[in-house]
C-alpha positions in Angstrom: 0.0 0.0 0.0 1.4 3.4 -1.0 0.8 6.1 1.5 1.4 9.7 0.3 -0.1 11.4 3.4 -1.8 14.0 1.2 -3.1 17.2 2.9 -4.6 19.2 0.1 -4.9 22.9 1.1 -5.5 24.2 -2.4 -8.4 21.8 -2.9 -10.1 23.7 0.0 -10.2 26.9 -1.9 -13.4 27.8 -3.8 -14.4 25.8 -6.9 -13.5 28.6 -9.3 -9.8 28.2 -8.5 -9.6 24.8 -10.4 -11.5 22.1 -12.2 -12.1 18.7 -10.6 -10.8 16.2 -13.1 -9.0 12.9 -12.8 -6.0 11.9 -15.0 -7.0 10.0 -18.1 -5.7 6.4 -17.9 -3.0 5.2 -20.5 -2.6 1.9 -22.2 0.6 0.4 -20.9 2.6 2.5 -18.4 6.2 1.6 -17.9 8.6 3.2 -15.5 11.6 5.0 -17.1 13.1 6.7 -14.0 12.2 7.2 -10.4 14.0 9.8 -8.3 14.9 7.7 -5.3 16.6 10.5 -3.3 13.7 12.9 -3.9 11.1 10.3 -3.0 12.8 9.6 0.3 13.1 13.3 1.1 9.3 13.5 0.7 8.8 10.7 3.1 7.7 8.3 0.3 8.8 4.7 0.0 10.7 4.5 -3.4 10.3 0.8 -3.6 6.5 1.1 -3.3 6.5 3.9 -5.9 8.5 1.6 -8.3 6.0 -1.2 -7.8 3.2 -2.0 -10.3 0.7 0.0 -8.2 3.2 2.9 -7.9 3.7 3.1 -11.7 -0.1 3.0 -12.2 -0.3 6.1 -9.9 2.5 7.9 -11.6 0.9 7.3 -15.0 -2.5 8.5 -13.8 -4.2 5.1 -14.1 -4.9 4.9 -10.4 -5.9 7.5 -7.8 -3.8 7.3 -4.6 -5.5 7.3 -1.3 -6.0 10.9 -0.2 -5.5 12.4 -3.7 -8.0 15.0 -4.8 -7.0 15.6 -8.5 -7.4 19.2 -9.8 -6.5 21.1 -12.9 -5.6 24.6 -11.8 -7.0 27.8 -13.4 -4.7 30.6 -14.5 -4.3 33.2 -17.2 -1.1 34.7 -18.6 0.8 36.9 -20.9 2.5 34.8 -23.6 5.2 36.7 -25.4 3.5 39.9 -24.3 0.0 38.9 -25.4 -2.6 38.3 -22.7 -4.7 35.1 -22.7 -7.5 35.4 -20.1 -7.8 31.6 -19.6 -4.9 29.1 -19.9 -5.0 26.7 -17.0 -3.6 23.2 -16.7 -4.4 21.8 -20.1 -2.3 18.7 -19.7 -1.4 18.6 -16.0 -3.1 17.4 -12.9 -2.3 18.3 -9.3 -2.7 15.0 -7.4 -2.3 16.7 -4.0 0.1 18.1 -1.5 2.3 16.5 1.1 4.7 17.7 3.8 8.3 16.5 3.3 10.8 15.4 5.9 12.1 19.0 5.9 8.6 20.2 7.1 7.9 22.0 3.8 4.8 21.5 1.8 5.0 20.2 -1.8 2.7 19.7 -4.8 2.7 16.4 -6.6 1.6 17.0 -10.2 1.4 14.9 -13.3 2.3 16.4 -16.7 0.9 14.8 -19.8 -1.9 13.2 -17.9 -4.6 13.8 -20.4 -7.1 16.6 -21.4 -8.8 18.8 -18.9 -11.4 21.6 -19.2 -8.5 23.9 -19.9 -7.0 21.9 -22.8 -8.3 24.3 -25.6 -8.6 21.4 -28.1 -5.2 19.9 -27.1 -4.7 16.2 -26.5 -3.4 16.8 -22.9 -0.5 14.5 -23.5 3.2 14.8 -23.5 5.9 13.3 -25.6 8.8 11.3 -24.2 11.5 13.8 -25.3 10.2 16.9 -23.6 9.4 14.8 -20.4 13.0 13.6 -20.3 14.4 17.1 -21.1 12.5 18.5 -18.1 13.7 15.7 -15.9 17.4 16.3 -16.9 17.4 20.1 -16.7 15.3 20.5 -13.6 17.4 17.9 -11.7 20.6 19.6 -13.0 19.3 23.0 -11.7 18.6 21.5 -8.3 22.2 20.1 -8.1 23.6 23.5 -9.1 21.7 25.0 -6.2 19.1 26.9 -8.2 15.5 27.0 -6.8 13.5 24.7 -9.1 10.7 22.3 -9.5 11.9 18.7 -9.3 11.2 15.5 -11.2 9.9 12.6 -9.1 9.5 10.1 -11.9 8.9 9.5 -15.6 6.8 6.8 -17.2 6.1 5.9 -20.8 2.4 5.4 -21.7 2.5 2.8 -24.4 0.6 5.3 -26.5 1.6 7.6 -29.3 1.3 11.4 -29.4 1.0 13.3 -32.6 3.1 16.4 -33.1 5.1 17.1 -36.2 5.6 13.4 -36.2 4.4 10.4 -34.2 6.2 10.2 -30.9 6.1 7.9 -27.9 4.0 9.3 -25.0 5.1 9.9 -21.4 4.0 11.4 -18.1 6.2 13.3 -15.8 5.6 13.4 -12.0 6.7 16.9 -10.9 7.3 18.2 -7.4 7.0 21.9 -6.7 6.8 24.2 -3.7 3.5 25.1 -5.3 2.1 25.8 -8.7 1.0 29.4 -8.0 1.9 31.7 -10.8 1.7 35.4 -11.7 -0.9 34.2 -14.2 -3.0 32.7 -11.3 -3.5 36.2 -10.0 -4.1 37.6 -13.5 -6.9 35.1 -14.0 -9.0 36.6 -11.2 -7.9 40.2 -11.8 -9.1 39.9 -15.5 -12.5 38.9 -14.1 -12.6 41.7 -11.5 -12.8 39.1 -8.8 -11.3 41.0 -5.9 -12.5 38.5 -3.3 -10.6 35.7 -5.1 -7.4 37.8 -5.4 -7.6 38.4 -1.7 -8.1 34.7 -1.0 -5.3 33.7 -3.3 -2.9 36.3 -1.8 -3.7 35.1 1.7 -3.1 31.5 0.7 0.2 32.4 -1.0 1.3 34.4 2.1 0.5 31.5 4.4 2.2 29.0 2.2 5.3 30.9 1.0 5.7 34.2 2.9 4.4 33.7 6.4 6.5 36.5 7.6 4.4 38.9 5.6 1.2 38.0 7.6 2.5 39.9 10.6 3.3 43.1 8.7 1.3 46.3 8.8 0.8 46.0 5.0 0.8 42.2 4.4 0.0 42.4 0.7 2.8 44.9 0.0 5.1 42.6 2.0 4.0 39.7 -0.1 4.8 41.6 -3.3 8.2 42.6 -1.9 8.9 38.9 -1.2 8.0 37.7 -4.7 10.1 40.5 -6.3 13.1 39.7 -4.1 13.0 35.9 -4.9 12.5 36.5 -8.6 15.5 38.9 -8.7 17.7 36.4 -7.0 16.5 33.6 -9.2 17.2 35.3 -12.4 20.6 36.4 -11.1 21.4 32.7 -10.6 20.2 31.8 -14.1 22.6 34.5 -15.5 25.5 33.2 -13.4 25.2 29.8 -15.0 24.5 30.9 -18.5 20.9 29.6 -18.4 18.2 30.8 -20.8 14.7 29.9 -19.8 13.2 30.6 -23.2 9.5 31.1 -22.3 9.4 33.6 -19.4 5.6 34.2 -19.8 3.7 35.2 -16.7 2.1 31.8 -16.5 5.6 30.4 -16.2 6.6 32.8 -13.4 6.4 31.1 -10.0 5.1 32.9 -6.9 7.4 30.7 -4.8 10.5 31.8 -6.7 11.3 28.5 -8.3 12.3 27.9 -11.9 9.3 26.1 -13.6 8.1 24.9 -16.9 11.2 23.9 -18.8 10.4 24.1 -22.5 13.0 25.4 -25.0 15.4 26.1 -22.2 19.2 25.9 -22.8 22.6 26.6 -21.3 24.9 28.7 -23.4 28.3 27.4 -24.5 30.0 30.3 -26.2 29.1 33.4 -24.2 26.7 35.5 -26.3 24.8 38.1 -24.2 22.0 38.3 -26.8 21.7 34.5 -27.3 18.3 33.0 -28.1 17.7 29.3 -28.5 13.9 29.0 -28.5 12.5 28.4 -32.0 9.4 30.4 -31.1 11.2 33.5 -29.7 11.5 35.2 -33.0 12.1 38.7 -31.5 14.5 37.7 -28.8 12.1 38.8 -26.1 13.6 36.2 -23.7 17.2 36.3 -24.9 19.8 35.7 -22.2 20.5 39.4 -21.5 16.8 40.3 -21.6 15.8 38.0 -18.8 16.0 40.5 -16.0 13.9 43.0 -18.0 11.4 40.2 -18.7 11.2 39.3 -15.1 10.5 42.8 -14.1 7.8 43.2 -16.7 6.1 40.0 -15.4 6.3 41.4 -11.8 4.7 44.6 -13.0 1.8 42.4 -14.3 1.6 40.9 -10.8 1.5 44.4 -9.3 -1.4 45.3 -11.6 -3.3 42.2 -10.5 -2.8 43.0 -6.9 -3.8 46.6 -7.1 -7.4 46.0 -5.9 -6.2 44.6 -2.6 -3.3 47.0 -2.4 -5.8 49.8 -2.6 -7.7 48.3 0.3 -4.5 48.3 2.2 -3.2 51.7 1.2 -6.5 53.6 1.3 -6.6 54.9 -2.3 -5.8 53.9 -5.8 -3.0 56.5 -6.1 -1.4 55.3 -2.9 -1.7 51.7 -4.1 0.0 52.5 -7.4 2.8 54.4 -5.6 3.3 51.5 -3.3 3.4 49.0 -6.2 5.9 51.2 -8.1 8.1 51.5 -5.0 8.1 47.7 -4.7 9.0 47.2 -8.3 11.8 49.8 -8.1 13.6 47.4 -5.8 14.0 44.7 -8.5 16.9 46.1 -10.5 19.2 47.0 -7.5 18.4 43.6 -5.9 19.2 41.8 -9.1 22.4 43.8 -9.7 23.6 43.1 -6.1 22.9 39.4 -6.4 24.6 39.2 -9.8 27.8 41.0 -8.7 27.9 39.0 -5.5 27.8 35.8 -7.6 30.4 37.1 -9.9 32.7 37.8 -7.0 32.3 34.2 -5.9 33.0 33.0 -9.4 36.2 35.2 -9.5 37.4 34.1 -6.1 36.9 37.4 -4.4 36.0 37.1 -0.7 35.7 40.8 0.1 33.8 43.6 -1.5 36.1 46.3 -3.0 35.7 49.3 -5.3 36.4 48.3 -8.8 35.1 44.8 -8.5 32.2 45.4 -10.9 34.5 46.8 -13.6 36.9 43.8 -13.1 34.0 41.3 -13.4 32.3 43.1 -16.4 35.7 43.4 -18.1 36.1 39.6 -17.9 32.6 39.0 -19.2 33.2 41.3 -22.1 36.4 39.5 -23.0 34.7 36.1 -22.8 32.0 37.4 -25.2 34.3 39.0 -27.7 36.5 35.9 -27.9 33.7 33.3 -28.3 34.9 31.6 -25.1 32.9 28.9 -23.5 31.0 30.4 -20.5 31.1 27.4 -18.2 34.6 26.0 -19.1 36.3 29.4 -18.9 35.1 30.0 -15.3 35.9 26.5 -14.3 39.5 26.8 -15.7 39.8 30.1 -13.8 39.7 28.0 -10.7 42.9 26.3 -11.8 44.5 29.7 -12.5 43.6 30.8 -8.9 45.6 27.8 -7.7 48.7 29.0 -9.6 49.7 30.9 -12.7 50.4 27.6 -14.5 46.7 27.3 -15.0 46.5 30.4 -17.2 47.3 28.5 -20.4 44.1 26.4 -20.1 42.1 29.6 -20.1 44.0 31.3 -22.9 43.1 28.3 -25.1 39.4 29.3 -24.7 40.1 32.8 -26.2 40.5 33.6 -29.9 42.9 36.3 -28.8 44.9 34.9 -25.9 46.4 38.4 -25.3 42.9 39.6 -24.3 42.9 37.3 -21.3 46.6 37.9 -20.6 45.8 41.7 -20.2 42.9 41.1 -17.8 44.6 38.4 -15.7 47.2 40.9 -14.5 44.5 43.1 -12.9 42.8 40.0 -11.4 46.0 38.8 -9.7 46.6 42.3 -8.3 43.1 42.2 -6.9 43.6 38.8 -5.4 46.7 40.0 -3.6 44.6 42.5 -1.7 43.1 39.6 0.3 45.0 37.3 2.6 43.5 34.0 1.4 45.7 31.0 0.4 45.6 29.9 -3.2 44.3 26.5 -2.2 41.4 27.9 -0.2 40.5 30.3 -3.0 40.6 27.7 -5.7 38.4 25.3 -3.6 35.8 28.1 -3.0 35.8 28.9 -6.7 35.2 25.3 -7.6 32.0 25.4 -5.5 30.8 28.4 -7.5 31.8 27.4 -11.0 30.4 24.0 -12.1 32.4 21.6 -14.3 29.2 20.1 -15.7 26.0 21.6 -17.1 23.4 20.0 -19.3 25.2 20.9 -22.6 22.6 21.0 -25.3 24.2 18.4 -27.6 24.5 16.0 -24.7 20.9 16.4 -23.8 19.8 16.0 -27.4 21.9 12.9 -27.8 20.3 11.3 -24.7 16.8 12.2 -25.9 17.5 10.9 -29.3 18.7 7.5 -28.0 15.6 7.2 -25.7 13.0 8.2 -28.3 14.5 6.6 -31.4 16.1 3.4 -29.9 14.5 3.1 -26.5 18.0 3.2 -25.1 17.9 5.1 -21.8 21.5 4.5 -20.8 22.8 7.9 -22.2 19.9 9.6 -20.2 21.0 7.7 -17.0 24.7 8.5 -17.6 24.0 12.2 -18.1 21.8 12.4 -15.0 24.6 10.8 -12.9 27.2 13.3 -14.1 24.9 16.3 -13.6 24.0 15.2 -10.1 27.5 16.3 -8.9 28.2 19.3 -11.1 31.0 20.7 -9.0 33.1 17.5 -8.8 35.3 17.2 -11.8 36.0 13.5 -12.6 38.7 12.1 -14.8 37.3 10.2 -17.8 34.2 12.4 -18.1 35.8 15.1 -20.4 33.2 14.7 -23.0 30.6 16.1 -20.6 32.9 19.0 -19.8 33.8 20.2 -23.3 31.8 22.3 -25.8 30.1 20.7 -28.8 32.0 20.3 -32.0 30.6 22.4 -34.8 28.7 19.5 -36.3 27.2 18.7 -32.8 26.1 22.2 -31.9 22.4 22.7 -31.1 21.3 26.1 -32.2 17.5 25.8 -31.7 15.4 24.3 -29.0 11.7 23.5 -29.0 8.8 23.6 -26.5 7.6 20.1 -27.4 4.0 20.8 -26.3 
């Protein structure tokens, strides 16, 4: 008997917050991968989850005890265009449980069949996108970036029809919650102030309990969301990550990275890089991500204005309060980013000129087509001794460009009384050796989809689970793609 211990607080909200709908059973579910470590941390028995009954639950064929399946309602701006009703068109919130850490988590199935929000879609997911989200979300977790997690993946024994016929799959996803900016927009677009207030109170209780005791709790809630999003996007930027679809329905209230579609990690550092095949204007290019996040948060502020007005006493005061909150985003992001760059450069103390030193290095990486991840990783070796400089110079088209910068860097390091060994060790904890390089991800997905060979998927997951530990013999996961391997476009797969 599998016991989830569900305690479903969202299901206790009014009916207009969701649709009651069960997952649609599939023909022949088969377990591809179960996240044993995550299952244990949630207080679940991984061996029971891997059993026949467990697989039936993960596929949506059986409803677990205590589950109250719901498809959540939300709206959203998609590439700047507002859609008043989106909702879970192919996902199902099975319920909530409290993990061993005392935190509450959603258990959701993606690809579990059509719901009232499907908008003529089939509600299913293909194997490739399911495995992509599994790989990248687990890699993000290992890097230390707030993210939804993958609990398990199953194939369905059924085909899905996209540009071609593909094997179907279901992903079991774990999240702090599935509240989005778009959830607030859904009720704001309907003028439902009571629902906005109920939703904000729920979000405060679940994610920002410290706001409840403030004189202006809704403003404190907004401050909290802005702060978390600023720090989240700064972390993305520090790892060269491009989300690809930063729509408001993909912007989590909890501050987690969610909904991995055409996401990618850069290899050669290009500040205006775009991978997503649907981002024709570069709206969500690497360097545009802070701007996009702030734009999304402004949409949250608009949705909250009715309850901010109740709190502030007038519409003009509510608008002023919202703008004041939004004004904190850019300095918070900038501070988080430069603090991260200091760690990546091995600087323990804050000094004048650090920003110029860091930005100068970033500009040189960009102008020389150097690999973002590998250059910073090799800088760790250079911190251990000047003999490591040559491995960085190899990344630069003009080695002299690095040679000119490294003089200033070493002078800056001399200002701090830190041993080379301690510095290099600290830097290796800020600069990963392994990221989900696009060509490695695509190779793993191709093997799984075309040959039902899941070993490359397993191998890649294992490497990415310890991104900061460089291991001899795994050089192919460390090095950039050869020209013929390079992946220049990524796809949503929905």
